[in-house]
N, C-alpha and C positions, 0 to 999 in steps of 0.2 A: 186293453190288449197290452201284453208285455212285449217290449222291444228286445231284440237280440242284444246281448252284451258280450264284450270280449272276455276271455278267460285266460288266466296266466297259469302256465305249467311250471312247477318248480321241483327241485330234487326232494323236497320235504312236503309232499302232498298231505293234506289233512285226511283223517278217516282211515279205516282199515282197508288194506289192499285185498284183492283176490289173490290167493296163493295156490300155486301148482308146481308140478315138475314135468319134464318132458315124458312123453309116453315111452315105456320101456323098449318097445320095438324100434324107436327112433334114436335111442341113446347111442353115442359113439364113445364118450368118456364122461366120467363123473355122474352125478345125479343132482344137478343144481336146483335149488329153490328159486322160484320166480315169483315176483310180486308185481301186480298190475293194478294201477289206479286208472281205470277207463272212465274218463270224466266227460267225454263227448260220445254220444250215440245218436246221430241225426239222420233222418231220411233225406236222401238226395233223389231227385227224379232222373234216372232210375238208380236204385242202390242205396248205400249207407256210407256215412263218414264216422270213423271211430278215431279218437285221439286221447292221449293220456301220457302217463309216466310209467316206466317199466324198470324194475331192478332185477338183477340176476347174479348168482354166484358163478364161479368158473365151471365150465363144462362144455361139451359139444354134442349136438344132435342134428339129425336130418330135418330139413324144412322143405315144404312144398307150398308155394303161393297158389291160391285158387286161380282159375282162368280169368277172373274179372277183378282180382284183388291186387292192388298196388300199395306199397308201403314206402314212406319216407320217414327215416328216423335220424335224430341228431344225438350224438353221445355227449352227455353232460359230465360223466366221470367214468374212468376205467378204459378198457380196450376190448375190442372184439374183431373177429374175422368172419367174413362170408366166404366159404369155400365153394368153388364152382365145380361142375362135373368133370371138367378137363384137368383138374388138379391145381389150378391157379387159385388165388384168393385176393381179396382186398381187405385192408385193415383200417379201422377207424378209432380215433381217440377223442378226447375232449374238444368240442367245437367243430368236429367233422361230421358229415352226414352221408348216408348211403340210401340209394333208392333200390328197392327190390321190385322188379317188374312182375306183372301178372304172368303166371305160369312158371316162374323161376323155381328150380329145384336144386338143392345143394345142402350145405351144412352151415349152421350158425355156431360159432365158437366164442365163448366168453373167456378171454385171457386173464383179465383182472376184473374184480367185482364191478359190474356195469350198471350205470343209471342212464337211461335215454328217454327222450320224448319221442312220440311216434304219432303219425297220422296214417290211417289206412282207409283207402277208398275202395269200396266193393261196388262195382258198377253193375252187378247182376240184378 
């Protein structure tokens, strides 16, 4: 039986990332290329844990967290803003982290090419 082993997330993950762009109906500015190395996809009773490294070009798009989906991310390089429905925002740069709670709706803005690690818990 294999024992669980720790996993290190770095800005230069090996292998090819999944590549996408925000859906056109969610775009607010730009059309950024997004690269994702999702290296953890583990069942949790109940739900799942996803974790990895994500890179993105500057741009802004609307986001909507699922009703059971929580995300914690830490910026490794670049800057981003999370815009809230009331018009305020929080900004993060290298070494700073943001928690997006389940059900949150707003906008994600990449100000400078961004690299972050993320962990998403979907408790559904």
